[in-house]
BAMI-694955 format. One record per residue: x, y, z of N, C-alpha, C, CB in turn. Coordinates in steps of 0.1 Angstrom, whole numbers, plus 2048, in hexadecimal, padded with zeros to 3 digits. Glycine has a CB too. Layout:
residues N
XYZXYZXYZXYZ
...
END
This chain:
residues 474
1CB674A711D1672A7E1DD67BA801D6663A80
1DD682A8B1E868CA8D1F5685A911E4696A98
200689A8B20D684A8E21368BA9A216685A82
21C684AA122368AAAC22D694AA722B67FAB4
234691A9B23E69AA9623A69DA8724C693A96
2306A7A8522C6AAA772376B1A7021F6B2A78
2376AFA632406B6A5A2386BEA5024A6ACA53
2346CAA5222B6D1A492336D5A3C2266DEA50
22D6D3A302336D6A242336E5A2222D6CFA18
23C6EAA1923B6F8A1622F6FBA0E2486FCA0E
22A708A0E21E70BA062207089F721B71AA07
2167019F22176FD9E421F6F19E121B7089DC
2266EC9EA22F6E09E82276D49E823B6DF9F2
22C6C99E02256BD9E02276B59ED22A6B49D5
21F6AB9EF2206A39FB22E69D9FD2166979FB
23369CA09240696A0C242689A05243696A1B
24E6879FF25167A9F825F6769FC25067C9E9
2676729F227466D9F627D6789FC27B6679EA
27A6859F928368F9FF28268FA0E27F69D9F9
27668DA1327468CA2227D681A2726568AA25
27C675A2128466AA2529366DA2528165DA1D
297674A1A2A6677A192AA680A242A867DA0B
2A168AA272A4693A322A568CA3F29A69FA33
29B682A4129B67AA4D2A8672A4F28F671A4D
2AC66CA442B9664A452C566EA482BB65DA38
2C467AA422CF683A452CF687A532CE68FA3C
2C468AA592C368EA672C8682A702B5691A6B
2C4676A6D2C966AA752D8668A732C165EA71
2DD66AA672EB669A652F3674A6D2EF66AA56
2ED680A6E2F468BA762F4687A852ED698A74
2E8681A892E867DA972F2672A9A2DA677A9A
2F4669A912FE65EA9230C664A942FF655A86
31066EA8C31D674A8D31E67CA9A31F67EA81
313683A9E31468BAAA316682AB6307693AAB
310676AB631066EAC231D665AC3305664AC2
325665AB933265EAB933C665AC133765BAAB
339667ACE34366EAD7344666AE333E67CADA
34A66CAED34C665AFA34766EB0535B662AFC
342668B1033C66FB1C33B664B2632F676B19
335668B3233365EB3D32A653B3932E665B49
329649B4132163DB3D31263FB3E325631B47
30B635B372FC636B352F5633B422F862CB2A
2ED63DB472E663AB542DD62EB532DE647B58
2DC627B5E2D461AB5D2C561DB5E2D8611B68
2C0626B662B2628B692AD634B622AF627B77
2B2639B572AE646B512A3643B482BA64CB4A
29B64EB4529264EB3A29964CB2D28965AB39
293646B23299642B16291646B0A29D633B16
29764CB00290650AF4298648AE929065FAF2
290642AE029563BAD428E63FAC829462CAD7
296641ABD290644AB029763CAA5291653AAD
28F638A9B295630A9028D633A83294621A93
294635A7828E637A6B29262BA63293644A64
288625A5B28A619A5328561CA4528360DA59
28D619A3B28861AA2D28D60FA2528C628A27
28760DA1928A603A0F293609A0427E5FCA09
29F604A012A76099F629F6099E92B46019F5
2A06149E22986159D628A61B9D82976089CF
28561C9E42786219E727A62B9F326E6169EA
2816369F128363F9FC276646A0128D64A9F9
26C6469F926064C9FD258643A0725764F9F1
25C637A0825562DA1025D62BA1D252620A09
25D634A26265634A3225C632A3E26E640A33
26262FA4925A62EA56263633A6125661FA59
25D63BA6A265640A7625E63BA82265650A75
266637A8C260632A98267639AA4263622A9A
25F63EAAD263645AB925F63CAC525E653ABA
26863AACF265633ADB26A63BAE726B625ADB
26263DAF1266644AFD26363BB0925E652AFF
26D639B1126B631B1D26E639B2A274624B1D
26463AB33266642B3F26463AB4B25B64EB3F
26F63AB5426D633B6126463AB6A27B631B68
25D633B72253639B7C257635B8A245635B78
25963FB9325C63CBA1268633BA3250635BA7
26862BBAD273622BB126F619BBC28062ABB4
27660EBBD272604BC727260ABD627B5F8BC7
27B613BD827C619BE5270623BE8289620BE7
269627BDD25E630BDF251628BDF25D63ABD4
25161BBDD245612BDD241610BCE23A619BE5
23A61ABC9235619BBB24061BBB122A624BB9
242612BA824C612B9E24760BB9125960CBA3
24D60FB86249609B79250610B6E23A608B78
24960FB6224F615B56243618B4C25A60CB4F
245623B4523B626B3A243627B2D235634B3D
23F61FB2324561FB1623B622B0B24B611B14
23E62CB03236630AF823D62FAEB23163FAFA
23562AAE123B628AD323262FAC923C619AD0
238636AC023163CAB5238639AA823064CAB7
230633A9E23562FA9122D636A8723461FA8F
23463DA7D22E645A73236645A6622B653A78
230648A5B237649A4E22F642A44245643A4F
231645A3722A63FA2C22D630A2A22C646A1F
23862BA3023B61DA2E234614A3824A61CA30
22C619A42226611A4C218617A4F22E60FA59
21060FA55203614A5B20761CA681F9609A5E
203629A68206631A741FF62BA8020263FA72
20762AA8B201624A9720962AAA3202615A97
203628AAF20962BABB206620AC5206639AC1
20F61EACE20C613AD9215616AE520F605AD3
21460EAEE21C60FAFA218606B0521B61EAFF
220606B1021D5FEB1C21F606B282265F1B1C
218603B32219609B402195FEB4A20E613B42
2245FDB512255F3B5C2275F9B692305E8B59
2205F6B732215FCB812205F1B8B215606B83
2285F2B952285E8BA02295F0BAE2345DEB9F
2225EBBB72225F1BC521F5E6BCE2185FDBC6
2295E1BD52275D6BDE2235C9BD721D5D9BE9
2185C3BDB2145B7BD420C5B9BC720C5AEBDE
2095C5BC42005C8BB92085CDBAD1F65D3BBC
2055C7BA120C5CBB942015CDB8A2155C0B8F
2025D8B831F95DCB782005DEB6B1F15E9B7C
1FB5D9B602015DAB531F75DDB492085CCB4F
1F95E8B411F05EDB371F85EEB2A1EA5FBB3B
1F25E9B1F1F85EAB121EE5EEB071FE5DCB0F
1F45F5AFD1EC5F8AF11F55F5AE51E7607AF1
1F05ECADC1F75E8AD02055E2AD31F85F4AC7
2065DCADF2125D5AE320D5C7AE921A5DDAED
2175BEAEA2145B1AF020F5B2AFE2215A8AEF
2055A9B012005A8B0E20859DB151F15A5B0F
202595B1E20858BB2620457DB2220658DB35
20D574B20209566B1D20555FB2A21655EB17
1FC556B291F754FB34202545B391EA547B31
201542B4620C53AB4D20752CB50211541B59
1FA529B4D1F651BB4F1FD511B451E651AB4D
1FD504B482064FBB402004F8B322074EEB47
1F44FDB2F1EF4FAB211F1505B171E04F7B22
1F7510B1C1FB51BB131EF521B0B206517B0A
1E4524B121D8528B0B1D8536B051CC527B15
1E053EB0A1E154CB061F0550B031DB556B10
1F2555AF720055AAF41FF569AF3205554AE6
20A570AF720A57EAF8208585AEB217583AFE
20B57FADF20A585AD21FD584ACC21557FAC9
1F357DAD31E657BACD1DE588AD01DF56FAD4
1DE591AC61D759EAC71D65A4AB91DE5A8AD0
1CD5AEAB71CC5B5AAB1D25C3AAD1BD5B7AA7
1D35CBAA21D95D8AA21D05E1AAB1DA5DEA94
1D75EBAB11D15F5AB91C85EFAC51C85FEAB1
1CD5E4ACA1C55DDAD51CA5E1AE21C65CEAD3
1C15E3AEC1C55E6AFA1C55D9B021BB5F0B00
1CD5D8B0C1CE5CDB151D25D1B221D85C2B0F
1CD5CBB2D1D05CEB3A1D15C2B431C65D8B40
1DB5C3B4D1DD5B8B561DE5BDB641EA5B0B52
1D85B7B6D1D95BAB7C1DD5ADB831CC5C0B82
1E85AEB8B1ED5A2B911F05A5BA01FB59DB8B
1EC59BBA81EF59CBB71F8590BBB1E159BBBF
203594BC120D589BC620C589BD521B58CBC0
20C57DBDA20C57BBE920A56CBEC200583BEF
20656ABF820355CBFC1F9556BF21FF55AC0A
1EF55EBEF1E555BBE51E7565BDA1D655BBEA
1E8561BCD1EA56ABC21DF569BB81F7567BBB
1DE573BB01D3574BA61D857CB9A1C6579BAC
1D3579B8E1D6580B821CA581B7A1E2579B7A
1C658DB751BB590B6C1C0597B601B0597B73
1BD593B541C2599B481B659BB3E1CD591B41
1B55A7B381AB5AAB2E1B25AFB211A15B4B33
1AE5A9B151B35ADB081A75B1B001BC5A2B01
1A85BDAFA19D5C3AF31995BBAE719F5D1AEF
1A25B7ADF19F5B0AD21AA5A5ACF19E5B9AC6
1A5599ACD1AE58EAC81A8588ABC1B0583AD4
1B0583AB31AB57DAA61A4570AA91B657BA9C
19856EAA4190562AA618955EA99184565AB1
191557A9118C551A8418655BA7B183545A87
18D565A7818856FA6F18057AA7617F569A65
17D579A82176583A8A17F587A9616857EA8F
17A58FA9F182593AAA178595AB61895A1AA8
17E594AC2176595ACE180597ADA16D589AD0
17A59AAE618259CAF218658FAF817A5A4AFC
191590B00196584B07198588B161A457FB01
19457FB1E195581B2D19B575B33188585B33
1A5576B3C1AB56BB431AB56FB521B9568B3E
1AA565B5A1AB566B691B255AB6F19D568B6F
1BB55CB781C3551B7E1C4554B8D1D1550B77
1C2549B951C354ABA31CE541BA81B6546BAA
1D8546BAF1E353FBB41E153CBC31F1546BB2
1DC531BC71DB52EBD61E852CBDC1D1523BD8
1E8526BE81F5523BEE1FC518BE61F251DBFD
209517BE921250FBE120D500BDF22050EBE7
2074FBBE92024EDBE91F54EBBE22024E7BF6
1EE4F6BDF1E14F5BD91E14F7BCA1D8500BDF
1D74F2BC31D74F3BB41D5501BB01CC4EABAE
1DA505BA41D8512B9E1CC511B951E4517B96
1C351CB951B751CB8D1B8527B821AB51FB96
1B5524B751B652DB6A1A952DB621C252BB61
1A4538B5E199539B5519D542B4918C53EB5C
19A53EB3D19C546B3118F546B291A8540B29
18B552B2417F553B1C18155DB11173556B25
17B55BB0617B564AFB16F561AF2188564AF2
16B56BAEA160569AE115D573AD7153567AEA
155570ACD151579AC3143577AC015A578AB6
13E57CAB513057AAB112E56CAAB12B585AA8
138564AAA137557AA413C54CAAD13F557A97
14254FAB8147544AC114A54AACE15453EABB
14A540AD814E543AE6155537AEB141547AEF
161539AF116952EAF716C532B0517552BAEF
16B528B0E16E52AB1C17751EB2016252AB25
182521B2718C516B2C18D517B3B19A518B25
18D50CB4118F50BB5019B501B52182505B57
1A5506B5A1B14FEB5B1B44FDB6A1BD505B54
1B84F1B6E1BD4EEB7B1CB4E8B7A1B34E4B84
1D54EDB811E24E7B801E94E8B8E1EB4ECB75
1F24DFB911F94E0B9D2054D7B9D1F04DCBA9
20C4D6BA82184CEBA92194C8BB72254D6BA6
2214BDBB92234B7BC52324B2BC521A4ABBC8
2394B6BD02474B3BD124A4AABDD2504BFBD1
25149FBDB255496BE5265496BE6250488BE3
26B48DBED27948DBEE28048CBE127D481BF7
27D483BD9284481BCC27B480BC028D474BCC
26E484BC3264483BB825C490BB725A477BBB
25A495BAB2514A1BA924649DBA025A4ACBA3
23A4A1BA322E49EB9B2284ABB97224495BA2
2264ADB8A21E4B8B852124B3B7D2274C1B7C
2074BAB7E1FB4B6B771F34C2B731F34ACB80
1EA4BFB691E14CAB651D54C4B5D1E94D4B5C
1CA4CBB5E1BE4C7B571B74D3B511B44BEB60
1B24D3B451AB4DEB3F19E4D9B381B44E5B35
1944E2B391874DFB331844EBB2A17C4DDB3E
17E4E9B1F17A4F3B1516B4F1B121834F3B09
1634FBB131564FBB0E152508B0814C4F7B1A
148508B00143514AF913A511AEE14F51CAF4
13851AAE512F519ADA13651FACD12151FADC
13251AAC213751FAB512C51FAAB143517AB0
12B529AA312152AA98126522A8C11E539A94
11E519A87121510A7C117512A71122501A80
11C514A65113516A5A112524A55105511A5D
10D526A4910C533A430FE537A42113533A35
0FC544A400EE549A3F0EA552A4A0E553EA3D
0DD555A4B0D955EA550D7558A630CC564A51
0D654BA640D4544A710DD538A720C5540A73
0EA53AA740F352EA760F0527A83102533A76
0F351AA830F0512A8F0FB513A990EE503A8B
0F8512AA6102513AB0105505AB50FC51BABC
112502AB51174F5AB911F4F6AC61204EFAAE
11C4EEAD01224EEADD12F4E7ADC1194E9AE8
1394EBAE41464E5AE51484E0AF31514EFAE1
14F4D5AF41534D0B0115F4C7AFF1474C7B08
16B4CDB021784C6B001804C6B0D1804CEAF4
18B4BFB0D1934BEB191A14BAB1618D4B4B22
1AA4BCB1F1B84B8B1E1BD4B6B2C1C04C3B17
1C84AEB2E1CE4ACB3B1DC4A5B391C54A3B43
1E34A7B441F14A0B441F549EB531FB4A9B3D
1FE495B54205493B61214490B5E1FE487B69
21D497B6522B495B62232491B6F2314A2B5D
23A487B6F241481B7A250483B7823D473B7D
257489B8126648AB8026C483B8D26A499B7F
27647BB8B27D474B9628C474B94277466B98
293475B9F2A2474B9F2A646ABA92A8482BA1
2AF461BA52B4457BAE2C2454BAA2AB44ABAF
2CC458BB22D9455BAF2DE45BBA22DC446BAF
2E3452B992E7457B8C2DC457B822F244FB87
2D0454B862C4453B7D2BB45FB7E2BD446B7F
2B6463B742AB46EB732A146AB692B147CB71
29446BB6C28A467B6327E470B64286458B66
278473B5926B47BB59262474B4F26D48AB56
255474B5224B46EB4A23F477B4A247460B4E
238479B3E22C481B3D221479B3622F48EB36
216478B3D20A472B3720147DB33204467B40
1FD47EB271F448AB231EA485B191FD495B1C
1DF48DB181D448AB0E1CC496B0B1CB47FB14
1C8498AFF1C14A4AFA1B649FAF01CA4AEAF4
1AA4A4AF219F4A1AE91A14A8ADC1914A4AEF
19B4A3AD119E4A9AC419B4B8AC21974A1AB9
1904BDAC918C4CAAC61914D4AD017D4CBAC7
19A4D0AD919F4D9AE31A94E3ADD1A64D2AEF
1A64F0ADC1AE4FAAD61AB508ADA1AD4F9AC6
1B550FADE1B451DAE11B8526AD51BC521AEE
1AF52FAD11B2538AC61BB543ACA1A553DAC0
1BE545AD71C854FADB1D5549ADE1C2556AE8
1D853DADB1E5536ADD1EE537AD11E3528AE1
1FB535AD4205535AC9209527AC621153DACE
20951EAD020D510ACE206508AD921C50DACE
2084FBAD92024F2AE320C4E8AE71F54EBADD
20E4E6AF42194DDAF82174CEAF621C4E0B06
20A4CAAF42074BCAF32024B9AE51FD4B7AFE
1FC4ADAE31F74A9AD51E84A9AD61FD49BAD1
1E24B0ACD1D34B0ACD1CE4A3AC71CE4BDAC5
1C249FACC1BC493AC71C3486ACA1BA495AB9
1CD487AD31D447AAD61D7479AE51E247AACE
1DA46DAEA1DF46BAF71ED466AF61D6460AFF
1F646AAFF204467AFD20B464B0A20B472AF6
21645EB0921F45BB1422D45FB0F21F44CB18
233469B1624046EB1324A46DB1E23F47DB0E
25646AB1C260468B2726E469B2325D45CB2E
27746BB2D28546BB2A28C465B3728B47AB28
29645DB3429E457B3F2AD45BB3C29D447B3F
2B3460B472C1464B462C945CB502C3473B48
2D5458B4C2DD450B552EC454B532DC441B52
2F3456B5E30145AB5D30A44EB62304466B66
30F447B5831743BB5B32443FB6331A433B4F
32944BB60335450B6733545FB6534244AB61
33E465B6C33F474B6C341479B5E34A479B75
339484B5B33948BB4E334482B4234748FB4B
32E477B4532746EB3B31846EB3D32D460B3B
31146FB3230246FB342FC467B282FD47EB33
2F345EB2C2EB456B232DC45BB252EC447B26
2D645EB192C8464B1A2C045CB102C8473B17
2B4457B142AB450B0C29D457B0D2AA441B10
29845BB0128B462B0128145AAF828D470AFB
27545AAFD26A453AF525D45AAF6268445AFB
255459AEB248460AEB23F457AE324946EAE4
234453AE922944BAE321C452AE222843DAEA
216453AD620945AAD51FF451ACE20B467ACC
1F3451AD41E8449ACE1DC452ACB1E443EAD8
1D6451ABF1CC45AABB1BF457AC31C9459AAC
1B7462AC51AA461ACB19F461AC11A846CAD5
1A2464AB4198464AA919F461A9C191472AA9
19745FA9219C45BA851A4466A7E191456A7C
1A2472A811A947DA7B1B747FA7F1A148AA7C
1BB478A891C9479A8E1D046CA8D1C947EA9D
1DE46CA8D1E6460A8B1EF45FA981EE461A7F
1F2452A9B1FB450AA5209450AA11F8442AAC
212452AAA221453AA722844CAB3226461AA4
234448AAF23E443AB924B449AB723E433AB9
25244DAC125F453AC026944EACA25E462AC1
27544BAC6280446ACF28D44DACC281437ACF
294452AD62A0459AD42AA455ADF29E468AD5
2B7452ADB2C244EAE42CD457AE12C543FAE2
2D345DAEC2DF466AEB2E9462AF62DB475AED
2F6464AF2301462AFC30A46DAFA308454AFA
30E474B0631747FB0532247EB1030F48CB07
32D483B0C339483B1533E492B16344479B11
33F497B223434A5B2334D4A7B2E3364AEB26
3594A2B2D3634A4B373694B2B3736F49AB35
36E4B7B423734C4B433814C5B3C3744C9B52
3834D0B363904D3B2F3944C8B2539B4D4B3A
38A4C1B2038D4B7B153824B8B0B38D4A8B1C
3844B1B0037A4B1AF536D4AAAFA37F4AAAE9
3624B0AF73554ABAFA34E4A6AED34C4B5B02
34549CAEE33F497AE2331491AE634748DADB
329490ADC31C489ADE318482AD1311493AE3
310478AD230B470AC72FC46DACB313464AC3
2F446BAC02E6467AC32DF462AB72DF472AC9
2D445CAB92CC457AAE2BD457AB32D0448AAA
2B445AAA92A645AAAC29E453AA12A1469AAE
29344EAA428A448A9B27B44BA9E28C438A9A
27444FA93266453A9525D44CA8B264462A93
253445A9024A43DA8823C445A8724842FA8D
238449A7B22C44FA79220445A7822C458A6C
21444AA79209441A7920643BA6B1FC449A7C
20B441A6020A43BA53215431A4F209446A49
21D42EA59228424A5623542AA5322341BA4C
236437A5124343DA4E24C43DA5A24144CA48
25943CA5726343CA6226D447A5F26942EA64
270450A6827945AA67285458A70273468A69
291459A6B29D457A742A5463A752A544CA6E
2AC465A802B4471A832C146CA892AD47BA8C
2CD471A842DA46EA892E047BA8D2E2465A7F
2E747CA982ED488A9C2FA485AA32E4490AA5
30448FAA231148EAA831649CAAA31A485AA0
31F49EAB43254ABAB63314AAABF31B4B5ABC
33A4B5ABE3464B6AC63474C4ACB3524B1ABE
34F4C5AD63534D2ADC3614D2AE13494D6AE7
3694DDADE3774DCAE13794DFAF037E4E7AD9
3854DCAF63874DEB043844ECB093954DAB08
3874F6B00385504B05377509B0338E50DAFD
36E501AFF360504AFD35E510AF2359508B0A
367510AE936651AADE360515AD1374520ADB
363509ACE35E502AC23544F8AC636A4FBABB
3484F9ABF33D4F0AC13384ECAB33314F6ACA
3394E0AAF3354DBAA232B4CFAA33414D7A99
3214CFA9B3174C4A9C3114C2A8E30C4C7AA6
30B4B6A8C3044B3A802F84ABA8330E4ACA75
2ED4ADA7C2E14A5A7E2DC4A1A702D64AEA85
2D9494A6F2D548EA622C8487A642E0484A5C
2BE48CA5C2B0486A5D2AE47EA502A5491A5F
2A9471A522A7469A46299464A472B145DA46
293463A3B28545DA3A284451A3027B468A36
29044CA2D290441A23293445A15284439A24
28E450A11291455A0329B45FA0228445A9FD
29D468A0C2A6473A0C2AB475A1A2A047FA06
2B547EA1B2BB482A282BC491A292C947BA29
2BA496A352BB4A4A382C74A6A412AE4A9A3E
2D04AEA3C2DD4B1A432DC4BFA492E94B0A3A
2DF4C0A562DF4CDA5D2EC4CEA662D24CEA66
2F74D2A5F3034D4A673034E2A6E3104D3A5E
30B4E3A7830C4F0A7F31A4F1A863004F1A8A
3204FCA8532D4FEA8B32D50CA913394FCA81
33250DA9E33351AAA534151CAAB32851AAB0
346528AA935352CAAF351538AB735D52EAA4
356538AC4355543ACD363547AD234C540AD9
366554AD2372559AD836F565AE037C55CACD
37856CAE5376577AEE36F582AE638357CAF5
362585AE835B58FAE235758CAD436459BAE1
357580ACF35357DAC134D56FAC135F57DAB8
34356DAB833C560AB733855EAA832F560AC0
33C553AA2339550A95331543A9434654EA8C
326543A8D31D537A8C31A535A7D310539A94
31C529A79319525A6B311518A6B326522A63
306518A642FD50DA642F750BA562F150FA6E
2F24FFA532ED4FCA462E14F2A472F84F6A3C
2D94F2A3C2CE4E9A3C2CB4E4A2E2C14F0A42
2CD4D7A2C2CC4D2A1E2BD4D3A192D04C4A1D
2B34D2A222A54D4A1D2A24E2A1829C4D0A29
2A84ECA1E2A74F9A192B14FDA0F2A8503A25
2BA4F4A0C2C54F6A022CC503A042BF4F79F3
2D0505A112D7512A142E0511A202CD51CA15
2E751CA232EF51DA2F2EE52BA342FE519A2C
2F252CA412F2539A482FE53BA512E553AA50
304547A5030F54BA5930B557A6131C54DA50
30F557A6D30C563A76319566A7E30055FA80
31D572A7F328577A86323582A8F33457BA7D
327581A9C32358BAA6330590AAD318586AB0
33259DAAE33D5A2AB53395ABAC03465ABAAB
33E5A8ACC33B5AFAD83485B2AE03315A8AE1
3535B2ADA3605B3AE13645C1AE536B5ADAD8
35D5CBAE03605D9AE43555DFAEC3625E2AD7
3585E6AF734D5EBB003445F5AF93545F2B0C
3485FBAEE340605AE833A601ADA348612AE6
33F5F6AD533A5F2AC83355E4AC83465F2ABE
32B5E1AC03255D4ABE3205D2AB03195D2AC8
3235C7AAA3205C4A9C31A5B6A9A32D5C6A93
3115B5A9130B5A8A8E30A5A8A7E2FC5A6A94
30F59DA7930E59BA6A30958DA6731C59DA64
2FF58CA5F2F957FA5A2F957FA4B2EA57EA60
2FD573A462FD571A382F8563A3530B574A31
2EF561A2C2EA554A292E6552A1A2DE550A32
2E7546A162E3543A082DA537A082F05419FF
2D25369FD2CA52A9FB2C65299EC2BD52AA04
2C451D9E82C051B9DA2B251E9D82C350C9D5
2AE5259CD2A15299CB29951F9C22A05369C4
2A05159BC29A50B9B42975109A628D5069BA
29C51C9A229A5219952A752398E29352F996
2A851E9822B551E97B2BA52D9792B351896D
2B15379772B65449752BA54B9822AA54C96F
2B554798D2B954C99A2BC5409A32AF5559A1
2C75399A02CA52C9A72CD52F9B62D55259A0
2D35399B92D753C9C72D354A9CB2E753A9C9
2CC54B9D62C85589DC2D055A9E92B95589DF
2D45679EB2DB56A9F72D35749FF2E95709F3
2D6575A0C2CF57EA152D9582A202C2578A1B
2D958EA252E2593A2F2DB59CA392EE59AA28
2E159DA442DD5A6A4F2E95ABA562D359EA59
2E95B8A582F45BEA602EF5C9A692FE5C5A56
2F55C9A752F15D3A7F2FE5D7A862E75CDA89
3005E5A8730C5EAA8D3075F4A983155F2A83
30B5F2AA43075FAAB0313601AB63005F1ABA
31160EAB831B616ABF31661BACC320622AB6
31B617AD731761CAE431E629AE7319611AEF
316633AEB31C640AEE31A642AFD31564BAE5
325643B04325644B1231E651B16333643B18
315650B1F30E65CB24302660B1C317667B24
30065AB102F465DB082EB651B052F8663AFB
2F1646B002EA63AAFC2F1633AF22DC63EAF8
2EB631AE62F1629ADB2EA62EACE2EF61AADD
2F262BAC32ED62DAB62EF621AAE2F463AAAF
2E761EAA32E9612A9B2E5614A8D2E1607AA2
2EB60CA842E760BA762E45FCA742F2610A6D
2D95F9A6C2D55ECA6A2D15EAA5B2CA5E8A73
2D55DEA562D15DAA482C95CDA4A2DE5D8A3F
2BC5CEA462B25C3A472AF5C0A562B75B7A40
2A45BAA5829F5B6A652A65A9A692905B4A66
2A75A7A762AC59AA7C2A458EA772AD59BA8B
2AB583A732A4578A6E2A156DA792AC572A63
2A2570A8529F567A902A955BA91291562A90
2B455DA8A2BE552A8A2BA546A812C154DA98
2B1548A782AC53CA702AF53EA6129D53BA72
2B1533A5B2B4533A4D2A8536A442BB526A48
29C532A49290534A41289541A43287528A44
28E54AA4A288557A4D28F562A46287559A5C
28756CA4128C578A3B28C579A2C29A57AA3F
28A56EA2528B56EA16280576A0F28B560A11
275577A1526957EA0F26858CA1325D577A12
271591A1C27059EA212775A8A1827559FA2F
2725B4A1627A5BEA0E2865C2A162715CAA0B
2915C6A0E29D5CBA1429A5D9A1A2A85CCA0A
2A05DBA2629E5E7A2D2AB5ECA332935E6A39
2AB5FAA352B6600A3C2B1608A482BF609A33
2B7607A542B260EA5F2BD615A662AA604A69
2BA621A6B2C4628A732BC62DA802CA635A6B
2C262CA8B2BC630A972C5633AA22B3625A9C
2BF639AAD2C763CAB92BE63BAC52CE64BAB7
2C563AAD12BE63AADD2C6642AE72BC62BAE3
2BF64BAEF2C6653AF82C0653B062C7662AF3
2C7655B102C2657B1E2BE665B202CC652B28
2B2667B252AD675B272AF679B3629F676B24
END
C-alpha cells in the first residue's frame, strides 16, 4: 500500500527502524520549538492540519504517525456548506489505514459519508444502532431531510454479527409533531437476518407528558453445525409508556416497560430496559420548602421466563441547597435480587458556599463486606482537582486540570491500585498532557499515555506511550 509520505531508504541501507522514529521525534520537537511564538489569534473557520507521532518507550522502532486534515466547504450564506476531514495512520506500530468523513448541508438536506470512522447512532428510544458498531475500512452513508416531514436513511457496509459481518440499513420517517415516528432497522449475514420495526411518539397536555414506544423484531438464524444448518424464525417485541406530571411542589414520572427474552440488536451498545422482564419504574420529587428536595425512586422487575430473575429497588434522598450557604445531601437505597440477596447503599455529600469544594461518599453493603467510594473535588479560577477511591478496586485516582492561562493547558492523572501480588503489591499509572496554544497558528502538545476516561479501572493493561503533535490553521 502506497504511503502518503514515503521515506525511501538509501541504496543498500536496511529497512527503516528506530532511527526513523528518532528522526521523527526530532522533527516534531523542532516543530514544537518553532511554534512557541506569538502571532494573531487562531481563525475560527480555517482549514486545519494535525499531525501526531506516538511511540512506546524502549521500542522506538514501533512508532505510529497520524495525519488529519479538515477542510471547510462553502458557508451558510452560500447555501451549500459542510466539512471534509481526512485521516491517515501509518507506521510499524499500527495497521496502516486511512479514513475520513464528509458532511454537506443545503437547506433541508444533509448528507454524511464516512470511511473507517463512526457513523450515526439511531435516535429511536430502544437504541438499536450505536455509531461505533462497524468493522475496519467500512464505508457508511447518511441522507437526512428536515422539514414538516423528515426522513433519515443510513447504510453501513459492514457491522460485526456474531463472528461474521454484513451490511446494515436503517430508515426513519418523522411525520408531523403530533404523529408517531416510524423506524426500520435491518442487517444480515450468511447466518442470520434481523429486522426491527419501531413506532414511538409523545403527547403533551397542560401538566402531563406521555411518551410511548413499541418495537417488533423478526428474522431468521441458522442453528446447528454442518453442511445444512436449520433455520429458526425469530419473533420478539418490546414496549414502554412513560408518564410525567408536575403539580405544585410535586413532580412524578413513571415508566411501564416490557421486553421479551430474545429481543436484541447486534448493532447496539446497550439497552435502556431489562430483557426478558416486565417492569415498573418511577420517581417522586417533593419540595417541602425552598432549596429542599425529597426524592423517592423505585423499580420493580418481574421475569417473563425462567432464565431471568426479578428484582426490587428502592431509593430515598434528601438534599438542601441554599444559596451562599453550605449544601448537603443524604440518601439510602436497597435492592433485592431474585435469589434473596439484599444490597444496601448509603450516600452523603456536602458543598461549600462558594461552590468550590464538593465532597461525597458512597458505601455499598451486601451483608458480608462493604464497598467504599469517596470523592472530593476542589475548583478554583483556572484549576480543578479531583480525588476519588474505590475499595473494591483497592485503589485511588487523582486528576488535576489547569486552564488558567489563555495559551497553556495541562492535565495530570495519577492513580494506584493493589495488584494482589506480594511481589508487586501496589501498581501505579499516570497520564500527562501539556498543550501550548500558538496564536495565529494553532496548538502543540506533548502527551504521556492515553486518557483513561476518568476511570480507576481503565488503562492498566495498555502499554506506556509518548506522543507529540501539533495542529495548525491553513
